[in-house]
N, C-alpha and C positions, 0 to 999 in steps of 0.2 A: 168630221176630226172623229177617231174612236174614243171609244171611254178606257180610261188606263185599268188593265186588270192584270193578273199574273201570269205568268208565260203559256201556263195549263189552260186559261181563259183565251189567252190571243190563241194559242194551235187549236184551240176549238173553233174559234174565229177562221181558222186559216184554211181548215178544212172544208169552208162553203165557198173560198173563192175561187174563182175560176184559176187553172194551173195552163198559163200562159207557156211556162217553160217544160214543161213534160213531167214536172215533178209530181207524184200523186202522193196521198196523207200520211204515208209509210216513210216518206223524205227521201225514196229511193226512184231516179230514172226508170221508167218502163223498160227504154231502147239500151239502156246504157247505165245497169245500179251500178251503184259509188255510195261512196258515204258521204255524208254532208259533212262531215265534220275536217273532211281533206279540203271540201270549200272553204270552210272556217280557215285551215291553212292556210289557204291561197287568200281569202279574204281579209285575214284579220292578222295583223303585224304590228311587234314591237318595237318602235325608233326611239333609241335615245328616251327610255322610260314613261313613252307618248304611245298610247294606245290607238291603233288606227281602225280604221274600216272600210273596207271598198264599198260601193254601192253604184250602182247601175242608173243611169237618170231613166225618169219613165218614158215609156216607148224605145228605148234604145235596145236596138238588139244586142244579142250574147257578146259578139265580137267587139261591139266598139268599149271604147276605153271607158273605164268607170271614175268617179270622183272620189278622193279621199278625205274622210271626216275624223277630226280629230276629237276623243270622246275623253281624253284626259290621262292624267298620271297613276292614278290607283285604282286598284279594282273597282271600288266603290264610284268614281266616276267612270270607268267603263260601263257599269253594269246601268248607271242613270241615262249615260249616252246612251246604250242600246234601246233601253225604254223609250227615250225620248225620239229616239230616229222612229223606233217604230211604230210610235201613237200621232204622229206629224200627218199623216194623209188629210188632203183636205178633204172638207164635208160632201156627202153626195157622190161622191165618186168610188168606183169600184175599184177596189186593190188589184194593181197588177202584177206579172209576175216576179218584177224586183222585189215590189213588196214582201210577197209572199216568200220569196227566199231570203228577204232580210229577217222576215218569221224564223224562218225555220234556224239560219244562222244564227239569230240571236238566243232560240232554242237549246241550240246546241252548245254554243259558250257558256247559258246559264247552268246547264245541267252537266257538263263534262270539263268544264275549267277547273283545275286544282286547286281553288280558292273555294272557300265555304261562304256561301252566298246566302242572305237571310231577308226575308221583305215582311216588315212589323208594323201593324197599324199602332196610332197613338194611345190604347189601351195595351199594348204589348202583345198582342196575338198571332201568333205568326202566319203571314197571310201565305207566302208561300217560301221554300226552302230547295237549294239545290240537292241533286242526288250527291256528288261528291259531299256536301256538307253532310248530310243527314249518315252515309255512312264512315263519316268521319268518330261520329259520334255514337253511332253502334244501333242507327234508329233508321227508319225507311223514310222517305219524305211526309206519306202519307200519315204515320203516326206523332209527325212533329206540327204539319198544319192543323190550326184552330188553337192548337193550346198556347198557353201564355209560353213566351220566349224566357221566362224567368225560371222555367222549370229546368234548363240544361244549366244553372249556374248553383254556385252553392248559396246556403240560405246567407252566410255571413257577407257575401258580395251582392246581396240584389239590392239592398238600398245605393250600393253605388250605379247598378245598370239602370236602375231608375232616374239616377240622379245625369246618367249619359244620355237616355232616351229624350228624358225633358230640355236638356241643352241643344241635342238635335232638334227637337219641336221646334226650341224658340228661335232659333240661328238658320231657315231656310235656305237651301244649297250654300250652306258652308261644311266643310269637311270635319270631323271631328277624330280624333285616335286616341287608344288607350289601349292596354293591356291587361289581361285578365281571365283566369281559371274557368275553364268548363267542365261539366261533369257529364260522363258518358256513361252509356246506359248499364255499361257492367260496374257501373261506379269509379274507374278508373279518372284522371286528371290530364285534360289537354290544354294546355295555356295558348292563346292565341292573342293576334296583334290586332283589332277590331279597327276596320277606318269606314266610319258611319257618315250618311246625309241625307238629311231630310229633303224631299221631292213632293209638289203638289200632282195630286189628278187633275185628270180633265176638271172634276165637279168644285175643282179647291182643296178637297180635301188631302190633308198631310199623308204621307207615307214616309218611314226610314228605312232604308236602303242598306245593308251591313256589310260588308266582305269581311271575311276574316281567315287571316295568314297564321298558319301552326307554328308556331315559335317554341313548344314545347321542348325539343332537343336543347334548343338555345336556354330557356329557361334552367334544363335540370343542367346545362353545362353553369349556367351562372350560379346555380342553389351550389354545387359541387364546389364551385372555385368559393364562393362565401364559406362554405361549409371549412373550405382547407385552410382561409384567411382566419376562421374563428379559431380550428385547431391551432394554427400557428400562434396566433396571440395569445390565449391559452397555454402554449408549452413555452411562449418569451416570459408569459407574465410568473409559471409554476416556476420555472429556471432563472428568472430573475437575469435574463438575457434578451438581449433587444438588436436589432438591427440596422444597419446602416446604408445609404451608399454618398461615395463622394467623386464630384469630378474634379478632377486637381484643376482642370485648365479653365473653368468655369466657377470654379468655388463653391458650386451647387453642391447643396446636401440635402440628402431625404432618411427621414428618422421613422422606424414603427413606433407603435405606441408607445409598449414598455420602456424602448429608448427615452422616449418623453417622461415616460413615468422616471426612471432613472436620475436624468438631470433636472427631473422636477421643474419642468417647463410647460407652458401652456400649448398645448396639441396645436390648436389655434396658430400660432405665431410661424413662421418661417427658421427653421434652423440654420444658423449662421456662426459663423469661426469666431468672431469677435467673444459672442455670446457663451461660445464653447470654452473659448480662451479665459474670458471671465467667471466662469464657474468651477476653473480647474485651479487646484492648490496653488498659491505662487511658489511654493519650492517646487514643485513640479513641470512648473508652466513651459518652462524653457527646455526641461528635456523632452515635453512632448513635441513642441514645435520643431526640435532638433530632427527625433523620429520620422512623423509624418513628412516633412521636409525633404528629406534624404530620402525616404521611399517615395516621394511624387516626382523628384529630380529622376531616380534611379529604376520605376519602376518596378519596384520590389515589393512582395508583401511585408509585415509588419505585424509585430506582436509585442504590445508593452501594457505597463500597469500605472496608473498614476491617482491620487486623491483628487477626491469633487468636494467644496465647500457649499453644504447647503443652504440655504437660506436661513434656516434656524442657525447656525453656526455651525453645524453637528458634521463630521467627517466623514464622505463615505469612499470604499475603495472600489477600482473598475479596474476590468481589464478589456482591452481593445485589440481584439486580431483582423487583420484587414489583408483581400487577396486584390493585387493586383492586375487588371487588366486594359485591353485597350481597344475603343470604341472605332467603329469604319474611319474614322478620320485620323485613326493613330493617336488620339490622345489618353491620357492612363485615368483610369477610372479604379475606384476601391470598391469593395461588397466587402462587407463585415459585420460583425458582432461585438456588443461590448455589454460585459456580465459584471452583475452587481457581485462582488467578490468581498464586500464588509464581514459578512458572518465566517467566513473561511478564513478571514485577515485576523478575524476576533477569538477565534480558533487557534489559530497558528500564535497567537499572541498566549493567550494561556497556558497554549501548550510548553512556549518556551517560559515560562513564568514558572509552569510547572516540574520543567526538568530543572529548569535552576535552582528551586527551592530544593527538591530532592538531591540534585548535587551539591548545596549546600551542605545537606544535613549529612550526607555520605563524607564529604569532606572536614565535617568538623567532627564529627561522631568520634568514638574512640573504634569501633566497628568498623573493620572494612567489606568491603563486597567483590564477589568472583563468579567467575562462569567457565562452565568446562564444554567440552565437544563431547561429539557421542562416541567418543572412545576415552571418555571422563580424562581427560587433558586438560589441566589448565590452558584457558585461552584470553583470561581476562582478570585483573587483580586491581582495585580501585586505588587511587595515589593517595596518601597520608603525609604531608608536608610537616606536619606539627609531631608524630610519633614514629617510632620505629619498631614497633609493635610488629606491624604488617612483614612479613618475609618477603624478602626478594630475592631474582634468579627462579621463580618457578613456574613459571610460562614453560608450557610442556610438559611439565611432570603432571604423575597423579598422587591422589592427597596419600598413599600408603608409600609412595616415594618419598613424602616430604616429611614424614612422623619418624623420627628414630624410634620409636617404640614401637613400631609395626611389628618387631618379632616377637615381642615380650607378651602380647597380648594378641594373640592369633584369631582364637575366636571371633571377639570383637570385630576385627578387619575382617574375616570372613563373612560374617554376618553382615557388615557395612557394604561389601563388592557385591553383594546377594542382592541386597537392597536397588544398589546403582544397577545392577543387571535388569532388574524387574521394571525400571523407571519410574518409582512409586516414591513419594517425598519422605525424607529422613530429620529428623530433628534430635538437637542438643547430644552431636556425637563429641565426646572430649578426648582429645589425645594433645601428645604434646609436640612442641616444635623450636624451633631454634630462632628469635628475631634479628635484625639488619646486624645488629652486634656480636650475632653469635652467642647469646645469652639462652638458656632455655625458658620458653613460656609455656601455660599451657591455652588450649582454645576449644572454645564450646563452637560448633557448628550446627546449619542447620540449612538443606537443598530444598529444591522444586525443581521436576524436570518442567522442558520446555520442546513444544513441539511448532513444528509449522502449518499451515494450512491445511495440507493433505494428510496430516498424522503423524509425519518422518519426527520420530525424537530426532532433537539436534543438540542434546546436552541438559546442563543443568545451572542453574541459578541461584546465588544464597548468600548468607552472610555467617562471619566467622568473628567471634566474638573473646576478646582477652579475657580470660577468667585466673589470669596470673596470683593474681591480690587475692581472690576468693578461695581458690585453693589453698594458698599459702596459709590464711587466716580459719580455715579449717583444721589444716593441719597445724597450726598453733593452738588453737580452741584445742585439738584433738590432745596435745601433750600438755596444755593444761589440765584436760582433763584427767590425764595421767596420772601429773605432779599432785591434783588434789587429791586422787585416788590413793596415792602413796603417803602422802600427809597425812590422809583424813587414818590411813594404817597406822601409819605413826604415831598419830594420837592415840588409837584402839590400845596397843600396846602399851603405851607410857601409860594410857589408864586402869589397864590389865596390871602392869607394874606397880599402880598406886594402890589396887585393892588386891594385892598380894593376900595379904593376913585373911580377908573376908572370905576368897576363892578357897583358900586352903581348908577353912573352918568350913566351908559349904560341903566340903570333901571329905573331912578330916569328922565330921558328924556324922553322916551315914555309913563309914567304915568302921567305925569303932560300933555302932548299932549293929553293921554285920557281923562283928565280931562275937558281941555282946550274944546276940542270936544264935549264933554259928554254937556257943558254946554250952548255951540251953538246951539247944538241938540233942548235943552230943548227950546231955545229963537227963533228957528226956528218952532216948535210945537204951541208957546203960541202966535204967529202971527194969525192976524184974515182977510182972512183966513191962517189957519197953512201952513207953504211952505213944505211939506212934501218934494220935491226934496232937497232942503238944507239939511234937519234932513236925508234923507238916505245918504245922503255925508258925514256928520258929522260921522253918525255911521259905515261906511265904513272907515272912517280915526281911530277910534276909535279900531275897528277889528285889523286894519294893525297895529298900535301902541302896543295894547295888543299882537300880533304875537312875535313883534321884541322883546319886554319886555318878553314874556315866552320865546325865544330862546336863549337871553343870560343866564337866569338861568336856562335852560338845558343844554349849554355849560359849566355853571359855575359847575353845578352839576356831569357833566359825568369828570369834571378834578379832583373832589374832592373824587368819587368815587373809590374807592379801586375794582374795578370790574376785571374780569381775560380777558388776552388777548384777542383778536377778530380779528383773520387777516381775511380781506375781500378786492375785488378788491377797490381800492379809485383813486379817480382825484385829483394828484397832488395840484393843481390850488383852487380846491374847499378845500383843506386842510390850503393850505396859508392863503386864505380870513378868515376862520373861526376864526384862530388863530391871525390874523392882527386887527380883531373885538374886540377880547375880551382886546387889549392894548392898543384900539387907543385913549382911554379919557388918558391913561399912556403918550402916545409920544404927547397929546397936550399938557399935563401940561410941560413937558419939552421942549417945542416946536422945538420937532422933527417931520420933514415931513419924508412922507413917498412915497418911488416912486416905484410901481410894474411894473413891463416889465415881465408879463406870456405870455409863447408862447402857441397859440391856438390849437395845434396839438403835444398832449403831449398822451403816450400810458398808461394805466392803472398799476397803482402799487398795490404791494400786501401788506398790512400793517396793524396794529392795529390806528383807526383813532387819539384817546384819547394821545396813545404817542407820534405819532407823533407831535401833538398839541403842545403836551407838550417841546418838542425838539425845534420846531419853536420859541415858546413864549418864551423860556428861549435863545434862539442868538438874537431875536429881545430884549429883557430886556437888554441881555450885551449891545448889540450896542447901546440901551439908556443911560448906564452910561458910556460907553466910551466916548461918546461924551458929557456928564452933564458942563466939564468948558470948553467946546470953544464957543470962542465968535467973532473970525474972522473973521469966514466963516461960511455959514450955515448947522445948522445941519441938514443932510439929510440920512436917511436910506434907500438902496436900493437891493430890493428881486425881484429874478430872479427865472424863472424856463425855460428848455429846455430839448431837449431831446438829448441823448449822443448818438449817432448812432442809433442802433437796440435794443438795450440791455438793457439802462438804461436809466434813468430821473435825470437832476440834478437840487438842487435846491440852493439859494445862499443869503445869507445876507451880505450886506456890506457896513458898517460906515465910515465915515470919522472923527473918535477920533482920539486918542493919539496914536491908535497902539499897537503893540506887538512886545518885542525885542526877537531877533534871541536868547538869553538864555531860554526865557519864553517859544519859542513856541515847544521846543523838551519835556518841562514838564506839556503842557497844559492841556492835559485830564488826567494828574495822578490823583489820589485822593490826597483832601485834600490842593492840590497846588491850592492857590488864589495869584491875583494881588491887590485883593481888601481888603480895612482896617476890614470891618466887613463881608467877605464873609466864607464860611467854607470849601471851594475847591471841592466841589460834585457835581455841575451843571454839568458843562463839561463833567466827567469822567460818572455821570449817563447817558448824551445826547450820547455819544459814544458808550454805552453796546446798547443802544435801537437801535441805529440806526444798530451795527454787530448783533444784533438777527434778523433782518429785511434782513439779506445779504447784507447790503451798508456799508457805508463809511464815516466819518466824518472827516474833514481835517481845517487848518486854514493856512492864509498865510498873510504878510502885504502887505498892496496896496503900490503901487508905491509913493504915494505923501500922505496920508494921513491916516489913519486907519487900518482896517483890515478886511478879507471876510472871513467867516466860508461856505463851501460846504458843503451838503450831496449830496451823489449818492445813490440812491436805486434801484435796480434792478427791470427790466418791468414785467408785470403778465405773467404768464408763457402761459396761454392761448393765449394772444396778440402775443407770437408768435410763435404757432402753428398753 
């Protein structure tokens, strides 16, 4: 019996055997050259997945029938059968031509069969490898023989390879199959399905025979499919959309992973209709059954939404869309998707609530909302069931068509139309319209342009506010201001009437001096020689007295004139002195002395000179009248000015008269309240209105001993504080 060697060793032995069939060592016939693989093609065949090899009986002629030998179903079994047949020659017998032919045929099978063959010893060293297998890995057979078989595997797979070889060595003559990666010489990957089996040598030593089938394309397809499935699973998870299949005839259901997640069911469980119906909200269950039942009967697609009740009691909204198909037997099947639309439903709910909230605001507010098209004509106006302010019958009209005062203010409307044509926002346009009852009302409107996704101008949206009450209040306030001004003017004229004697004295005194100085001037000029120096001095006195008289007349005219308010920066001390000058004679007639304590470092105030003089004159005259019946003490009037910190100026008028009772102080500035028998009770009320219009404050308080003090607080001029 021959010792077991590799194919190359067998071929080496073959070269020394007699060539009874005319074949040379080259494997070709000398008389009729032919390819030995053609003999393999005739001698080896695959029948019903069984490998057969035909062999001539020893001593049989080439024309005699041969016997068929079964080697097995797998490539490894075939390889093992070839080896076994090759090495079963009887001892001490010379191989005949049939054996040599078998060796050659086995060698051709080993080298050129499109299967990778390895022979590996227990240590993992490659004893032999066929040419086809070496070329698949990018090597020659010589480069692999003698190396560890682990060199053609990835580092992370080598422990698995060792375990597989160990299993084969433990189970002699048993085939084992596995799939694994191999690494080509260029570093690329080759997936193979290995079929391995351990056989014993003639000396009893084991050898592992491995046949490898290239399954790279299948693996790549499987990997691509797995990747595609992974992408699909991720896409379903991201979109919260699962897939399902439903065979209506058998009621069989299949779910994707995401569908299990949506229904919150165990992936290991089988989807069943009763379980699904139990998960569906009771109020939606019947509708779902009707929809799916009708679709199954009619073989039609369906699309519906319903709610699920989760195990924790929460509600989930889903949408199921299915397409109907038929199988080969004509039974209806559905393939569809189920989407978790809870977030969308919640967003819709919040949107509806928001819309309702703003609708409530709009319907309960006194304002109304409007919308115009690109031609600026009204296309929408909000309804107000509880107000008649919003105009009616304005759809299709422009704003200038609605406003009856458009022709009265052409410049305002020209600017408004220019802003609309420029597609810019506008604010606080005030105009007059008629309400639903035909009554004139004033409105203030603001608007903003809106555009579509492409930037095309679509019109304006805005709001209108009824400001009739505010306009009429402003008008009433203006009328009140005019009435107060007229009343203040009347009061001033009345005061001037009361001061006629003092004013006449103030004018007559400088006029008398003018006459006296004129006579003196003539006397100085009639001297011989004329005294021009003395005459000049008399003329200068005439000019001074004339100016003094002119100032008195000017102040009186200013008080008597009903001029508009003129707010200017003022020196408070100058205002005080001018007021005192006008009542100087009145104080003298009533034996009242005046003591002025005016601060020299006062900030400027901002006000109307005439109105402030009117207030001071009124307070001085009240003080004179309060001391009219006083005989036991001097009649003295104290007028003071001082700075109140950095923000205001204080003016006070104090008398030593009869004083003010506690009951009278609270009503002192009330219109028509007076303590005088002949008074109207308007003087102090008008004074307070004037001071408050200047941003100040007028107050009164009794003195500790005698009389009362009136105090005016006026803010300093803003430029003084900047």
